[in-house]
VOPAGU-2260 file (C-alpha; in pm, 1 decimal, decimal comma):
REM VOPAGU-2260
SITE   aa  ch    i         X         Y         Z
SITE  MET   A    0    3374,6    1240,2     319,3
SITE  GLY   A    1    3070,1    1224,7     590,1
SITE  LEU   A    2    3055,2    1469,0     919,3
SITE  PHE   A    3    3190,8    1242,4    1162,7
SITE  ASP   A    4    3501,8    1195,7     930,5
SITE  PHE   A    5    3513,7    1622,5     908,7
SITE  PHE   A    6    3525,7    1705,6    1257,1
SITE  LYS   A    7    3794,3    1389,9    1317,9
SITE  LYS   A    8    4037,1    1554,0    1072,5
SITE  SER   A    9    3989,5    1905,9    1172,4
SITE  LYS   A   10    4238,1    1918,9    1484,2
SITE  PRO   A   11    4419,2    2256,1    1432,6
SITE  VAL   A   12    4787,0    2285,8    1431,5
SITE  VAL   A   13    4870,3    2592,0    1632,1
SITE  PRO   A   14    5218,2    2662,7    1654,8
SITE  LYS   A   15    5329,7    2722,4    2025,2
SITE  GLN   A   16    5354,8    3097,2    2130,0
SITE  GLU   A   17    5261,0    3351,1    2378,3
SITE  PRO   A   18    4916,6    3489,5    2315,1
SITE  LYS   A   19    4905,5    3862,4    2316,6
SITE  LYS   A   20    4700,8    4005,7    2610,2
SITE  THR   A   21    4597,4    4354,7    2554,4
SITE  ALA   A   22    4624,7    4584,4    2855,4
SITE  VAL   A   23    4268,6    4662,7    3007,8
SITE  LEU   A   24    4187,0    5010,5    3095,7
SITE  GLU   A   25    4201,9    5092,0    3450,8
SITE  THR   A   26    3866,0    5228,7    3488,4
SITE  ASP   A   27    3745,6    4894,7    3357,4
SITE  ARG   A   28    3971,7    4654,0    3578,1
SITE  LYS   A   29    3666,5    4593,4    3818,9
SITE  TYR   A   30    3485,1    4376,3    3564,6
SITE  TYR   A   31    3811,8    4151,3    3496,2
SITE  GLN   A   32    3979,7    3899,5    3717,7
SITE  ASP   A   33    4306,8    3948,1    3852,0
SITE  ASP   A   34    4587,9    3983,7    3570,5
SITE  SER   A   35    4725,8    3645,2    3694,2
SITE  TYR   A   36    4387,2    3453,5    3617,8
SITE  TYR   A   37    4429,0    3498,9    3234,7
SITE  THR   A   38    4687,9    3226,4    3196,5
SITE  ASP   A   39    4789,6    3093,5    2882,4
SITE  VAL   A   40    4649,3    2736,5    2932,2
SITE  ALA   A   41    4301,0    2643,8    2996,4
SITE  PHE   A   42    4204,8    2361,1    3251,2
SITE  SER   A   43    4596,1    2336,5    3341,1
SITE  GLY   A   44    4678,8    1998,8    3499,6
SITE  THR   A   45    4359,5    1823,1    3361,9
SITE  PRO   A   46    4323,0    1560,2    3093,2
SITE  PHE   A   47    4138,0    1863,0    2913,6
SITE  GLU   A   48    4461,0    2099,1    2927,9
SITE  THR   A   49    4495,4    2310,9    2618,6
SITE  ARG   A   50    4674,5    2611,3    2492,0
SITE  VAL   A   51    4476,2    2943,0    2493,7
SITE  VAL   A   52    4439,2    3077,6    2096,3
SITE  SER   A   53    4417,3    3429,5    2120,5
SITE  PHE   A   54    4145,4    3602,1    1890,1
SITE  GLU   A   55    4408,9    3719,0    1644,7
SITE  GLU   A   56    4563,8    3381,4    1606,8
SITE  ARG   A   57    4200,9    3273,9    1566,1
SITE  LYS   A   58    4138,8    3502,1    1267,2
SITE  ARG   A   59    4382,8    3398,3    1054,5
SITE  THR   A   60    4224,8    3031,8    1018,5
SITE  ALA   A   61    3872,1    3134,3    1124,0
SITE  ILE   A   62    3596,0    3228,1     842,2
SITE  PRO   A   63    3457,1    3554,7     888,6
SITE  SER   A   64    3082,1    3623,9     821,8
SITE  ARG   A   65    2897,6    3799,8     544,6
SITE  THR   A   66    2998,2    4136,9     682,1
SITE  GLY   A   67    3321,1    4025,7     828,0
SITE  LEU   A   68    3247,3    3926,5    1176,5
SITE  TYR   A   69    3423,5    3605,2    1371,8
SITE  PRO   A   70    3234,6    3390,6    1577,5
SITE  ALA   A   71    3383,7    3580,7    1890,5
SITE  GLU   A   72    3224,1    3875,9    1740,9
SITE  VAL   A   73    2931,5    3736,2    1695,7
SITE  LEU   A   74    2882,9    3604,8    2056,2
SITE  LEU   A   75    2953,7    3941,1    2176,4
SITE  LEU   A   76    2604,6    4080,6    1977,5
SITE  GLU   A   77    2470,8    3818,7    2160,7
SITE  TYR   A   78    2535,8    3919,9    2492,1
SITE  CYS   A   79    2497,5    4302,2    2397,4
SITE  SER   A   80    2112,6    4175,0    2312,9
SITE  TYR   A   81    2079,7    4104,5    2655,2
SITE  GLY   A   82    2082,7    4452,4    2795,1
SITE  THR   A   83    2405,0    4384,2    3022,0
SITE  TYR   A   84    2723,6    4498,4    2814,4
SITE  PRO   A   85    2930,2    4705,3    2910,1
SITE  GLY   A   86    3065,0    4648,7    3265,2
SITE  PRO   A   87    2806,3    4344,3    3352,6
SITE  LYS   A   88    2731,8    4293,2    3707,8
SITE  ASN   A   89    2943,4    4020,9    3756,4
SITE  GLY   A   90    3242,0    4129,1    3570,7
SITE  TYR   A   91    3321,2    3967,7    3231,8
SITE  PRO   A   92    3301,3    3572,5    3242,3
SITE  GLY   A   93    3653,6    3399,7    3188,8
SITE  PHE   A   94    3512,2    3234,0    2874,9
SITE  TRP   A   95    3597,7    3538,1    2709,1
SITE  TRP   A   96    3963,3    3471,2    2683,4
SITE  PHE   A   97    3992,3    3076,6    2733,7
SITE  GLU   A   98    3690,7    2978,5    2465,5
SITE  TYR   A   99    3744,2    3285,9    2262,2
SITE  GLY   A  100    4096,2    3474,5    2310,6
SITE  ILE   A  101    3981,2    3817,7    2394,3
SITE  ARG   A  102    4125,1    3953,8    2679,4
SITE  ASP   A  103    3979,7    4317,7    2625,8
SITE  VAL   A  104    3633,2    4285,7    2609,0
SITE  GLY   A  105    3611,5    4637,0    2655,7
SITE  SER   A  106    3822,9    4696,8    2307,1
SITE  ALA   A  107    3604,7    4431,6    2123,5
SITE  LEU   A  108    3304,0    4634,6    2231,0
SITE  LYS   A  109    3427,3    4947,3    2106,5
SITE  SER   A  110    3544,9    4787,9    1796,6
SITE  LEU   A  111    3173,7    4649,3    1707,4
SITE  GLU   A  112    3045,5    4975,1    1774,5
SITE  ASP   A  113    3262,1    5165,5    1547,8
SITE  ARG   A  114    3168,8    4946,1    1284,9
SITE  GLY   A  115    2772,4    4999,6    1324,7
SITE  TYR   A  116    2701,2    4654,9    1507,4
SITE  ILE   A  117    2595,3    4783,6    1826,0
SITE  VAL   A  118    2527,6    5176,3    2024,1
SITE  PHE   A  119    2447,5    5253,1    2342,8
SITE  ALA   A  120    2094,2    5258,2    2465,8
SITE  THR   A  121    1940,1    5553,3    2625,7
SITE  ALA   A  122    1960,2    5594,4    3011,4
SITE  LYS   A  123    1574,9    5457,6    3043,3
SITE  ASP   A  124    1653,7    5194,7    2813,7
SITE  SER   A  125    1938,5    5087,6    3031,9
SITE  LEU   A  126    1725,3    5097,3    3367,0
SITE  ASN   A  127    1740,4    4739,4    3410,2
SITE  SER   A  128    2102,6    4760,7    3500,2
SITE  PHE   A  129    1954,0    4909,3    3823,3
SITE  THR   A  130    1872,8    4660,0    4158,3
SITE  ILE   A  131    1535,6    4696,8    4295,5
SITE  PRO   A  132    1672,7    4873,8    4573,9
SITE  GLN   A  133    1799,0    5156,8    4358,3
SITE  LEU   A  134    1472,8    5175,0    4163,0
SITE  LYS   A  135    1292,3    5203,2    4481,1
SITE  LYS   A  136    1533,4    5495,2    4584,1
SITE  LEU   A  137    1458,8    5693,4    4314,2
SITE  LEU   A  138    1087,2    5604,9    4334,9
SITE  SER   A  139    1070,5    5731,2    4700,3
SITE  ALA   A  140    1266,8    6047,6    4608,0
SITE  LYS   A  141     955,9    6151,8    4381,4
SITE  ASP   A  142     741,5    5959,6    4634,7
SITE  LEU   A  143     609,2    5713,5    4410,6
SITE  PRO   A  144     491,4    5352,5    4502,6
SITE  THR   A  145     777,6    5136,7    4543,3
SITE  SER   A  146     584,1    4791,8    4539,2
SITE  GLY   A  147     556,0    4559,9    4237,3
SITE  LYS   A  148     804,4    4355,4    4056,1
SITE  LYS   A  149    1130,3    4487,6    3864,4
SITE  ALA   A  150     959,9    4575,2    3547,3
SITE  ASP   A  151     698,4    4766,9    3718,8
SITE  LEU   A  152     939,5    4952,3    3907,7
SITE  VAL   A  153    1154,1    5006,6    3579,8
SITE  MET   A  154     825,8    5137,2    3404,9
SITE  ARG   A  155     737,7    5357,8    3664,1
SITE  VAL   A  156    1076,6    5515,6    3707,4
SITE  ALA   A  157    1121,4    5575,4    3350,4
SITE  ASP   A  158     779,2    5774,9    3326,9
SITE  ALA   A  159     843,8    5995,6    3632,1
SITE  PHE   A  160    1221,8    6075,9    3513,5
SITE  SER   A  161    1414,6    6284,6    3240,4
SITE  GLU   A  162    1680,3    6157,5    3051,4
SITE  ALA   A  163    1878,8    6395,8    3212,0
SITE  GLU   A  164    1752,3    6323,6    3567,4
SITE  LEU   A  165    1839,5    5986,5    3531,4
SITE  LEU   A  166    2202,5    6027,6    3378,7
SITE  ALA   A  167    2251,5    6249,7    3654,5
SITE  THR   A  168    2229,0    5915,7    3880,7
SITE  GLY   A  169    2530,5    5802,8    3733,1
SITE  ILE   A  170    2361,8    5533,8    3548,3
SITE  GLN   A  171    2567,9    5346,3    3347,6
SITE  ILE   A  172    2401,4    5310,3    2985,6
SITE  LYS   A  173    2444,6    4974,7    2798,9
SITE  TYR   A  174    2482,0    4866,3    2430,5
SITE  VAL   A  175    2174,9    4767,3    2219,2
SITE  LEU   A  176    2175,2    4578,9    1875,3
SITE  THR   A  177    2173,9    4835,3    1563,8
SITE  GLU   A  178    1977,3    4683,6    1260,8
SITE  LEU   A  179    2329,9    4543,8    1139,9
SITE  GLY   A  180    2391,6    4404,4    1453,2
SITE  GLN   A  181    2061,0    4257,4    1473,4
SITE  LYS   A  182    2066,2    4078,2    1132,4
SITE  GLU   A  183    2420,6    3975,8    1173,6
SITE  LEU   A  184    2306,7    3781,6    1480,0
SITE  THR   A  185    2016,1    3604,3    1302,2
SITE  GLU   A  186    2230,3    3545,1    1034,4
SITE  ASN   A  187    2496,1    3371,7    1282,6
SITE  GLU   A  188    2248,4    3170,6    1499,8
SITE  TYR   A  189    2510,2    2856,3    1507,9
SITE  VAL   A  190    2745,8    3067,1    1747,4
SITE  PRO   A  191    2524,4    3113,0    2086,4
SITE  TYR   A  192    2408,7    2775,4    1986,3
SITE  MET   A  193    2751,7    2602,7    2020,9
SITE  HIS   A  194    2798,1    2830,9    2286,5
SITE  LYS   A  195    2569,8    2666,9    2512,3
SITE  ALA   A  196    2575,4    2337,5    2381,6
SITE  HIS   A  197    2621,5    2085,7    2630,5
SITE  ASN   A  198    2818,9    1817,7    2435,7
SITE  LYS   A  199    3055,1    2075,6    2252,1
SITE  THR   A  200    3426,2    1949,6    2256,0
SITE  THR   A  201    3786,0    2073,2    2332,8
SITE  GLU   A  202    3987,1    2073,1    2002,6
SITE  ASP   A  203    4250,2    1810,1    2050,6
SITE  ALA   A  204    4005,1    1529,9    1903,5
SITE  SER   A  205    4135,2    1327,3    2250,4
SITE  PHE   A  206    3752,8    1247,7    2336,6
SITE  GLY   A  207    3648,2    1168,1    1986,6
SITE  MET   A  208    3498,6    1422,3    1686,5
SITE  THR   A  209    3587,4    1792,4    1760,0
SITE  PHE   A  210    3271,5    1945,5    1802,6
SITE  ASN   A  211    3264,5    2348,0    1900,8
SITE  VAL   A  212    3234,7    2696,5    1724,0
SITE  TRP   A  213    3547,4    2672,6    1574,0
SITE  SER   A  214    3493,2    2342,9    1386,6
SITE  ILE   A  215    3143,4    2445,7    1288,3
SITE  ASN   A  216    3270,0    2784,7    1173,7
SITE  LYS   A  217    3528,4    2613,0     947,0
SITE  LEU   A  218    3246,7    2358,7     845,8
SITE  LEU   A  219    2962,6    2647,8     736,8
SITE  GLY   A  220    3183,9    2852,5     555,3
SITE  THR   A  221    3075,1    3180,6     433,1
SITE  GLY   A  222    2729,1    2966,8     283,8
SITE  ASP   A  223    2384,6    2939,6     375,6
SITE  LYS   A  224    2351,3    2905,8     779,8
SITE  SER   A  225    1992,8    2841,5     789,6
SITE  ASN   A  226    2007,2    2483,2     887,6
């Protein structure tokens, strides 16, 4: 069977049911859309309309990585590597729900932390979460120069402020990958690649062969993913 035939025949049969929606902590709600945004149908009213498959459902059919992570969790590692999670400035994008079935991103991150894939960085390592005006305000408080690019300001603040002083400013510390997390992301590079692929498709094969992270996951299985 050729690759094209594999994808064409891989249309998943998913029973119709209401997806489980986990309650988000009140303190984290500012990072999400209103509850009414998280419908159980994606692209409603368009030719691309499809039912949202929850992460719990995905785990029943997807193939976990060598250490037990599923594609959605691997992609969370990718976003943690940017130094912007948890609590990204513009909130959690809708794709976490509509493409990966994760309603409560914070809980998914905590699960990865508990399993040793991510840890919180130091306050100094989280300075990129500050805006340029915030960095300049800190520097001005110590009569230090406020000129230069953001990277220059971050370095200057890191040199001038202690960890305790930075924590006192209310800085939101961010996750970084552990060695385990970095290895997991490296071994499963197909996940962020497919997330960004411009020609990925929906799962109903309406527009030809199915080509997305979930179909690639089934193809690769637990074998060598280096190619």
